[in-house]
N, CA, C and O atoms as a GROMACS GRO file, in nm:
protein
  420
    1MET      N    1   0.083  -0.115  -0.005
    1MET     CA    2   0.003   0.002   0.002
    1MET      C    3   0.085   0.123   0.001
    1MET      O    4   0.163   0.145   0.094
    2SER      N    5   0.074   0.200  -0.097
    2SER     CA    6   0.151   0.321  -0.108
    2SER      C    7   0.125   0.418   0.005
    2SER      O    8   0.010   0.453   0.028
    3GLY      N    9   0.227   0.464   0.078
    3GLY     CA   10   0.210   0.555   0.183
    3GLY      C   11   0.165   0.502   0.310
    3GLY      O   12   0.142   0.578   0.404
    4PHE      N   13   0.148   0.364   0.319
    4PHE     CA   14   0.100   0.294   0.439
    4PHE      C   15   0.192   0.320   0.555
    4PHE      O   16   0.310   0.283   0.550
    5PRO      N   17   0.143   0.381   0.657
    5PRO     CA   18   0.234   0.411   0.776
    5PRO      C   19   0.283   0.283   0.839
    5PRO      O   20   0.202   0.196   0.870
    6ASP      N   21   0.412   0.267   0.860
    6ASP     CA   22   0.469   0.145   0.910
    6ASP      C   23   0.414   0.115   1.055
    6ASP      O   24   0.398  -0.002   1.091
    7ASP      N   25   0.385   0.219   1.134
    7ASP     CA   26   0.339   0.188   1.265
    7ASP      C   27   0.184   0.160   1.278
    7ASP      O   28   0.133   0.134   1.387
    8LEU      N   29   0.112   0.168   1.163
    8LEU     CA   30  -0.032   0.141   1.171
    8LEU      C   31  -0.057  -0.002   1.217
    8LEU      O   32  -0.148  -0.026   1.296
    9GLY      N   33   0.024  -0.098   1.169
    9GLY     CA   34   0.016  -0.230   1.202
    9GLY      C   35   0.043  -0.262   1.357
    9GLY      O   36   0.002  -0.366   1.410
   10GLN      N   37   0.111  -0.168   1.420
   10GLN     CA   38   0.141  -0.176   1.565
   10GLN      C   39   0.037  -0.119   1.653
   10GLN      O   40   0.046  -0.133   1.775
   11CYS      N   41  -0.064  -0.054   1.596
   11CYS     CA   42  -0.160   0.016   1.674
   11CYS      C   43  -0.249  -0.078   1.750
   11CYS      O   44  -0.280  -0.187   1.701
   12THR      N   45  -0.292  -0.040   1.872
   12THR     CA   46  -0.358  -0.125   1.959
   12THR      C   47  -0.505  -0.078   1.984
   12THR      O   48  -0.582  -0.146   2.053
   13GLY      N   49  -0.542   0.036   1.927
   13GLY     CA   50  -0.681   0.080   1.950
   13GLY      C   51  -0.697   0.219   1.889
   13GLY      O   52  -0.618   0.261   1.804
   14PHE      N   53  -0.801   0.289   1.935
   14PHE     CA   54  -0.834   0.422   1.882
   14PHE      C   55  -0.840   0.516   2.001
   14PHE      O   56  -0.869   0.479   2.114
   15GLN      N   57  -0.812   0.639   1.965
   15GLN     CA   58  -0.821   0.751   2.061
   15GLN      C   59  -0.927   0.849   2.001
   15GLN      O   60  -0.912   0.892   1.886
   16TRP      N   61  -1.028   0.882   2.075
   16TRP     CA   62  -1.136   0.965   2.025
   16TRP      C   63  -1.143   1.097   2.094
   16TRP      O   64  -1.148   1.103   2.217
   17ASP      N   65  -1.144   1.204   2.016
   17ASP     CA   66  -1.171   1.334   2.067
   17ASP      C   67  -1.316   1.358   2.049
   17ASP      O   68  -1.367   1.344   1.938
   18ALA      N   69  -1.391   1.396   2.160
   18ALA     CA   70  -1.533   1.411   2.154
   18ALA      C   71  -1.584   1.501   2.046
   18ALA      O   72  -1.684   1.476   1.980
   19GLY      N   73  -1.504   1.616   2.029
   19GLY     CA   74  -1.540   1.710   1.925
   19GLY      C   75  -1.533   1.648   1.789
   19GLY      O   76  -1.627   1.666   1.712
   20ASN      N   77  -1.428   1.576   1.754
   20ASN     CA   78  -1.418   1.511   1.621
   20ASN      C   79  -1.524   1.410   1.605
   20ASN      O   80  -1.584   1.406   1.497
   21ALA      N   81  -1.554   1.324   1.702
   21ALA     CA   82  -1.653   1.225   1.691
   21ALA      C   83  -1.794   1.290   1.666
   21ALA      O   84  -1.870   1.243   1.582
   22ASP      N   85  -1.823   1.395   1.739
   22ASP     CA   86  -1.953   1.468   1.730
   22ASP      C   87  -1.961   1.530   1.579
   22ASP      O   88  -2.060   1.522   1.507
   23LYS      N   89  -1.850   1.586   1.548
   23LYS     CA   90  -1.844   1.660   1.413
   23LYS      C   91  -1.872   1.554   1.301
   23LYS      O   92  -1.953   1.577   1.211
   24ASN      N   93  -1.801   1.441   1.310
   24ASN     CA   94  -1.823   1.342   1.202
   24ASN      C   95  -1.970   1.295   1.190
   24ASN      O   96  -2.019   1.269   1.080
   25TRP      N   97  -2.038   1.285   1.305
   25TRP     CA   98  -2.175   1.243   1.307
   25TRP      C   99  -2.262   1.355   1.263
   25TRP      O  100  -2.349   1.332   1.179
   26GLU      N  101  -2.248   1.476   1.313
   26GLU     CA  102  -2.330   1.589   1.280
   26GLU      C  103  -2.319   1.629   1.132
   26GLU      O  104  -2.419   1.661   1.068
   27LEU      N  105  -2.197   1.628   1.081
   27LEU     CA  106  -2.178   1.674   0.945
   27LEU      C  107  -2.202   1.568   0.843
   27LEU      O  108  -2.254   1.598   0.735
   28HIS      N  109  -2.166   1.441   0.871
   28HIS     CA  110  -2.162   1.332   0.775
   28HIS      C  111  -2.237   1.207   0.811
   28HIS      O  112  -2.247   1.114   0.732
   29GLN      N  113  -2.290   1.206   0.934
   29GLN     CA  114  -2.362   1.086   0.981
   29GLN      C  115  -2.271   0.964   0.979
   29GLN      O  116  -2.315   0.854   0.942
   30VAL      N  117  -2.147   0.980   1.018
   30VAL     CA  118  -2.057   0.870   1.026
   30VAL      C  119  -2.027   0.843   1.172
   30VAL      O  120  -1.978   0.932   1.241
   31SER      N  121  -2.056   0.719   1.224
   31SER     CA  122  -2.035   0.687   1.365
   31SER      C  123  -1.890   0.648   1.390
   31SER      O  124  -1.811   0.620   1.299
   32GLN      N  125  -1.858   0.648   1.525
   32GLN     CA  126  -1.723   0.605   1.563
   32GLN      C  127  -1.699   0.460   1.517
   32GLN      O  128  -1.591   0.428   1.468
   33GLY      N  129  -1.798   0.375   1.533
   33GLY     CA  130  -1.786   0.240   1.494
   33GLY      C  131  -1.755   0.219   1.348
   33GLY      O  132  -1.669   0.139   1.311
   34GLU      N  133  -1.828   0.296   1.265
   34GLU     CA  134  -1.799   0.288   1.119
   34GLU      C  135  -1.661   0.330   1.089
   34GLU      O  136  -1.598   0.266   1.005
   35CYS      N  137  -1.607   0.434   1.150
   35CYS     CA  138  -1.466   0.479   1.129
   35CYS      C  139  -1.374   0.362   1.165
   35CYS      O  140  -1.284   0.332   1.087
   36GLU      N  141  -1.392   0.300   1.272
   36GLU     CA  142  -1.309   0.192   1.317
   36GLU      C  143  -1.311   0.071   1.229
   36GLU      O  144  -1.209   0.006   1.206
   37GLN      N  145  -1.436   0.041   1.176
   37GLN     CA  146  -1.450  -0.080   1.084
   37GLN      C  147  -1.356  -0.061   0.962
   37GLN      O  148  -1.295  -0.158   0.916
   38VAL      N  149  -1.346   0.058   0.909
   38VAL     CA  150  -1.267   0.080   0.792
   38VAL      C  151  -1.126   0.023   0.809
   38VAL      O  152  -1.070  -0.028   0.712
   39PHE      N  153  -1.069   0.030   0.924
   39PHE     CA  154  -0.931  -0.018   0.950
   39PHE      C  155  -0.920  -0.165   0.962
   39PHE      O  156  -0.810  -0.220   0.955
   40PHE      N  157  -1.028  -0.230   0.979
   40PHE     CA  158  -1.024  -0.373   0.991
   40PHE      C  159  -1.066  -0.449   0.862
   40PHE      O  160  -1.044  -0.569   0.848
   41ASN      N  161  -1.126  -0.373   0.770
   41ASN     CA  162  -1.175  -0.433   0.645
   41ASN      C  163  -1.074  -0.412   0.532
   41ASN      O  164  -1.010  -0.307   0.530
   42ARG      N  165  -1.059  -0.503   0.442
   42ARG     CA  166  -0.973  -0.494   0.333
   42ARG      C  167  -1.047  -0.492   0.201
   42ARG      O  168  -1.152  -0.554   0.191
   43PRO      N  169  -0.999  -0.425   0.103
   43PRO     CA  170  -0.873  -0.351   0.103
   43PRO      C  171  -0.887  -0.219   0.178
   43PRO      O  172  -0.997  -0.166   0.194
   44LEU      N  173  -0.772  -0.168   0.223
   44LEU     CA  174  -0.756  -0.036   0.281
   44LEU      C  175  -0.657   0.038   0.200
   44LEU      O  176  -0.543  -0.008   0.185
   45VAL      N  177  -0.693   0.149   0.146
   45VAL     CA  178  -0.599   0.229   0.068
   45VAL      C  179  -0.555   0.349   0.151
   45VAL      O  180  -0.641   0.427   0.191
   46VAL      N  181  -0.430   0.367   0.178
   46VAL     CA  182  -0.386   0.467   0.262
   46VAL      C  183  -0.274   0.550   0.185
   46VAL      O  184  -0.189   0.497   0.113
   47ALA      N  185  -0.284   0.679   0.208
   47ALA     CA  186  -0.178   0.776   0.151
   47ALA      C  187  -0.154   0.884   0.249
   47ALA      O  188  -0.242   0.919   0.327
   48PRO      N  189  -0.032   0.938   0.247
   48PRO     CA  190   0.006   1.049   0.339
   48PRO      C  191  -0.079   1.172   0.296
   48PRO      O  192  -0.103   1.198   0.179
   49ASP      N  193  -0.122   1.245   0.400
   49ASP     CA  194  -0.191   1.370   0.375
   49ASP      C  195  -0.091   1.480   0.398
   49ASP      O  196  -0.093   1.545   0.503
   50LEU      N  197  -0.005   1.504   0.302
   50LEU     CA  198   0.111   1.593   0.323
   50LEU      C  199   0.066   1.739   0.335
   50LEU      O  200   0.135   1.820   0.398
   51GLU      N  201  -0.049   1.773   0.275
   51GLU     CA  202  -0.102   1.915   0.285
   51GLU      C  203  -0.136   1.954   0.430
   51GLU      O  204  -0.129   2.071   0.468
   52HIS      N  205  -0.174   1.850   0.511
   52HIS     CA  206  -0.217   1.882   0.646
   52HIS      C  207  -0.124   1.820   0.751
   52HIS      O  208  -0.168   1.790   0.862
   53SER      N  209   0.002   1.800   0.716
   53SER     CA  210   0.090   1.733   0.806
   53SER      C  211   0.196   1.820   0.866
   53SER      O  212   0.304   1.771   0.899
   54GLU      N  213   0.169   1.952   0.882
   54GLU     CA  214   0.269   2.039   0.938
   54GLU      C  215   0.313   2.003   1.073
   54GLU      O  216   0.433   1.992   1.100
   55ARG      N  217   0.213   1.983   1.166
   55ARG     CA  218   0.245   1.954   1.308
   55ARG      C  219   0.260   1.809   1.342
   55ARG      O  220   0.330   1.774   1.436
   56GLU      N  221   0.193   1.722   1.265
   56GLU     CA  222   0.210   1.576   1.286
   56GLU      C  223   0.170   1.505   1.162
   56GLU      O  224   0.090   1.558   1.086
   57ALA      N  225   0.222   1.386   1.138
   57ALA     CA  226   0.193   1.310   1.015
   57ALA      C  227   0.047   1.273   1.010
   57ALA      O  228  -0.005   1.216   1.106
   58ARG      N  229  -0.022   1.305   0.898
   58ARG     CA  230  -0.157   1.266   0.882
   58ARG      C  231  -0.165   1.180   0.757
   58ARG      O  232  -0.084   1.190   0.664
   59TYR      N  233  -0.269   1.096   0.760
   59TYR     CA  234  -0.293   1.005   0.655
   59TYR      C  235  -0.436   1.007   0.612
   59TYR      O  236  -0.524   1.038   0.693
   60ALA      N  237  -0.464   0.976   0.485
   60ALA     CA  238  -0.599   0.965   0.436
   60ALA      C  239  -0.614   0.816   0.398
   60ALA      O  240  -0.534   0.758   0.326
   61ALA      N  241  -0.727   0.757   0.454
   61ALA     CA  242  -0.757   0.618   0.423
   61ALA      C  243  -0.891   0.610   0.349
   61ALA      O  244  -0.986   0.681   0.380
   62LEU      N  245  -0.895   0.518   0.248
   62LEU     CA  246  -1.016   0.487   0.181
   62LEU      C  247  -1.046   0.342   0.208
   62LEU      O  248  -0.963   0.254   0.186
   63GLY      N  249  -1.169   0.318   0.256
   63GLY     CA  250  -1.210   0.180   0.291
   63GLY      C  251  -1.358   0.167   0.307
   63GLY      O  252  -1.435   0.261   0.287
   64ARG      N  253  -1.396   0.046   0.345
   64ARG     CA  254  -1.537   0.014   0.357
   64ARG      C  255  -1.569  -0.026   0.501
   64ARG      O  256  -1.487  -0.083   0.573
   65THR      N  257  -1.698   0.008   0.539
   65THR     CA  258  -1.750  -0.045   0.663
   65THR      C  259  -1.801  -0.184   0.652
   65THR      O  260  -1.803  -0.238   0.541
   66ASN      N  261  -1.842  -0.244   0.757
   66ASN     CA  262  -1.903  -0.377   0.748
   66ASN      C  263  -2.021  -0.383   0.660
   66ASN      O  264  -2.052  -0.488   0.603
   67ALA      N  265  -2.092  -0.267   0.648
   67ALA     CA  266  -2.212  -0.256   0.562
   67ALA      C  267  -2.174  -0.211   0.424
   67ALA      O  268  -2.262  -0.176   0.346
   68ALA      N  269  -2.050  -0.210   0.390
   68ALA     CA  270  -1.998  -0.176   0.252
   68ALA      C  271  -2.007  -0.025   0.223
   68ALA      O  272  -1.998   0.016   0.107
   69ARG      N  273  -2.025   0.055   0.323
   69ARG     CA  274  -2.027   0.204   0.299
   69ARG      C  275  -1.887   0.249   0.278
   69ARG      O  276  -1.799   0.220   0.360
   70GLY      N  277  -1.862   0.322   0.166
   70GLY     CA  278  -1.725   0.369   0.138
   70GLY      C  279  -1.697   0.495   0.213
   70GLY      O  280  -1.772   0.591   0.197
   71LEU      N  281  -1.590   0.501   0.295
   71LEU     CA  282  -1.559   0.618   0.373
   71LEU      C  283  -1.417   0.661   0.341
   71LEU      O  284  -1.330   0.578   0.312
   72ALA      N  285  -1.394   0.794   0.346
   72ALA     CA  286  -1.269   0.858   0.352
   72ALA      C  287  -1.243   0.902   0.492
   72ALA      O  288  -1.319   0.980   0.549
   73VAL      N  289  -1.134   0.850   0.549
   73VAL     CA  290  -1.102   0.881   0.691
   73VAL      C  291  -0.965   0.946   0.692
   73VAL      O  292  -0.870   0.891   0.635
   74VAL      N  293  -0.953   1.058   0.753
   74VAL     CA  294  -0.829   1.125   0.783
   74VAL      C  295  -0.792   1.100   0.922
   74VAL      O  296  -0.872   1.118   1.014
   75PHE      N  297  -0.662   1.056   0.942
   75PHE     CA  298  -0.624   1.016   1.082
   75PHE      C  299  -0.475   1.037   1.100
   75PHE      O  300  -0.397   1.056   1.007
   76THR      N  301  -0.441   1.034   1.230
   76THR     CA  302  -0.296   1.038   1.268
   76THR      C  303  -0.276   0.924   1.362
   76THR      O  304  -0.370   0.857   1.404
   77ILE      N  305  -0.151   0.903   1.395
   77ILE     CA  306  -0.113   0.793   1.494
   77ILE      C  307  -0.054   0.861   1.613
   77ILE      O  308   0.043   0.935   1.597
   78ARG      N  309  -0.106   0.840   1.732
   78ARG     CA  310  -0.042   0.890   1.852
   78ARG      C  311  -0.005   0.772   1.938
   78ARG      O  312  -0.090   0.699   1.989
   79GLY      N  313   0.126   0.756   1.955
   79GLY     CA  314   0.172   0.638   2.030
   79GLY      C  315   0.131   0.511   1.957
   79GLY      O  316   0.175   0.484   1.846
   80THR      N  317   0.043   0.432   2.024
   80THR     CA  318  -0.006   0.308   1.952
   80THR      C  319  -0.154   0.322   1.924
   80THR      O  320  -0.224   0.222   1.910
   81LEU      N  321  -0.202   0.444   1.914
   81LEU     CA  322  -0.349   0.464   1.894
   81LEU      C  323  -0.375   0.540   1.761
   81LEU      O  324  -0.304   0.634   1.726
   82VAL      N  325  -0.477   0.495   1.692
   82VAL     CA  326  -0.522   0.571   1.574
   82VAL      C  327  -0.615   0.677   1.624
   82VAL      O  328  -0.706   0.649   1.703
   83ARG      N  329  -0.593   0.798   1.581
   83ARG     CA  330  -0.683   0.910   1.616
   83ARG      C  331  -0.748   0.959   1.493
   83ARG      O  332  -0.681   1.015   1.406
   84VAL      N  333  -0.877   0.940   1.481
   84VAL     CA  334  -0.951   0.986   1.364
   84VAL      C  335  -0.980   1.130   1.373
   84VAL      O  336  -1.036   1.178   1.472
   85ILE      N  337  -0.944   1.201   1.270
   85ILE     CA  338  -0.961   1.349   1.264
   85ILE      C  339  -1.101   1.380   1.195
   85ILE      O  340  -1.181   1.461   1.243
   86SER      N  341  -1.122   1.310   1.082
   86SER     CA  342  -1.249   1.339   1.014
   86SER      C  343  -1.280   1.217   0.932
   86SER      O  344  -1.191   1.140   0.897
   87ALA      N  345  -1.413   1.201   0.901
   87ALA     CA  346  -1.460   1.086   0.820
   87ALA      C  347  -1.589   1.133   0.750
   87ALA      O  348  -1.673   1.204   0.804
   88ARG      N  349  -1.598   1.086   0.621
   88ARG     CA  350  -1.716   1.117   0.543
   88ARG      C  351  -1.724   1.017   0.431
   88ARG      O  352  -1.632   0.938   0.412
   89ASP      N  353  -1.830   1.018   0.357
   89ASP     CA  354  -1.854   0.928   0.244
   89ASP      C  355  -1.741   0.957   0.139
   89ASP      O  356  -1.696   1.071   0.125
   90MET      N  357  -1.701   0.860   0.072
   90MET     CA  358  -1.602   0.885  -0.040
   90MET      C  359  -1.667   0.969  -0.150
   90MET      O  360  -1.785   0.954  -0.181
   91SER      N  361  -1.591   1.051  -0.205
   91SER     CA  362  -1.628   1.128  -0.326
   91SER      C  363  -1.622   1.028  -0.449
   91SER      O  364  -1.573   0.916  -0.438
   92ARG      N  365  -1.672   1.076  -0.562
   92ARG     CA  366  -1.669   0.998  -0.684
   92ARG      C  367  -1.519   0.968  -0.719
   92ARG      O  368  -1.483   0.856  -0.753
   93ARG      N  369  -1.438   1.070  -0.708
   93ARG     CA  370  -1.298   1.058  -0.741
   93ARG      C  371  -1.227   0.956  -0.646
   93ARG      O  372  -1.145   0.874  -0.688
   94GLU      N  373  -1.263   0.965  -0.519
   94GLU     CA  374  -1.202   0.877  -0.415
   94GLU      C  375  -1.253   0.728  -0.447
   94GLU      O  376  -1.177   0.633  -0.433
   95ARG      N  377  -1.377   0.712  -0.488
   95ARG     CA  378  -1.424   0.576  -0.518
   95ARG      C  379  -1.343   0.519  -0.634
   95ARG      O  380  -1.308   0.401  -0.632
   96ARG      N  381  -1.312   0.603  -0.740
   96ARG     CA  382  -1.236   0.550  -0.848
   96ARG      C  383  -1.089   0.506  -0.797
   96ARG      O  384  -1.035   0.403  -0.837
   97ILE      N  385  -1.034   0.591  -0.708
   97ILE     CA  386  -0.898   0.558  -0.661
   97ILE      C  387  -0.908   0.427  -0.575
   97ILE      O  388  -0.820   0.341  -0.584
   98TYR      N  389  -1.014   0.414  -0.493
   98TYR     CA  390  -1.028   0.291  -0.415
   98TYR      C  391  -1.042   0.167  -0.508
   98TYR      O  392  -0.978   0.064  -0.486
   99GLU      N  393  -1.122   0.178  -0.608
   99GLU     CA  394  -1.146   0.068  -0.704
   99GLU      C  395  -1.018   0.031  -0.777
   99GLU      O  396  -0.988  -0.087  -0.796
  100GLN      N  397  -0.943   0.134  -0.817
  100GLN     CA  398  -0.816   0.109  -0.879
  100GLN      C  399  -0.716   0.040  -0.788
  100GLN      O  400  -0.639  -0.047  -0.830
  101GLY      N  401  -0.720   0.081  -0.658
  101GLY     CA  402  -0.637   0.021  -0.554
  101GLY      C  403  -0.675  -0.124  -0.536
  101GLY      O  404  -0.587  -0.208  -0.523
  102LYS      N  405  -0.806  -0.156  -0.534
  102LYS     CA  406  -0.847  -0.292  -0.520
  102LYS      C  407  -0.800  -0.374  -0.639
  102LYS      O  408  -0.756  -0.487  -0.620
  103ALA      N  409  -0.809  -0.323  -0.761
  103ALA     CA  410  -0.775  -0.397  -0.886
  103ALA      C  411  -0.628  -0.430  -0.886
  103ALA      O  412  -0.586  -0.531  -0.943
  104SER      N  413  -0.546  -0.344  -0.824
  104SER     CA  414  -0.400  -0.372  -0.839
  104SER      C  415  -0.349  -0.470  -0.734
  104SER      O  416  -0.229  -0.496  -0.728
  105ARG      N  417  -0.434  -0.524  -0.653
  105ARG     CA  418  -0.395  -0.622  -0.551
  105ARG      C  419  -0.408  -0.766  -0.609
  105ARG      O  420  -0.380  -0.863  -0.539
   0.00000   0.00000   0.00000
């Protein structure tokens, strides 16, 4: 996976900021559980989010929930925890990228 952070495989759980969790639900109707499911389902397409990585490394993940909902999830890694910053439905462009990523496996 291009840009896949080496330490993602070492993560032991998730760290949730109440504001981010509420924002994801209020703006995009994405639950915490759906965000977490993306990381356990394959394929997972991950790339560095260089534009927003000034203070800490951020990544953009494209994946599916258990109900096959396609989500774009921006996250960082703090210690051994994944911290979700934002999550929403994949755009048309992101769906194409995700499908291309699936086909190349």
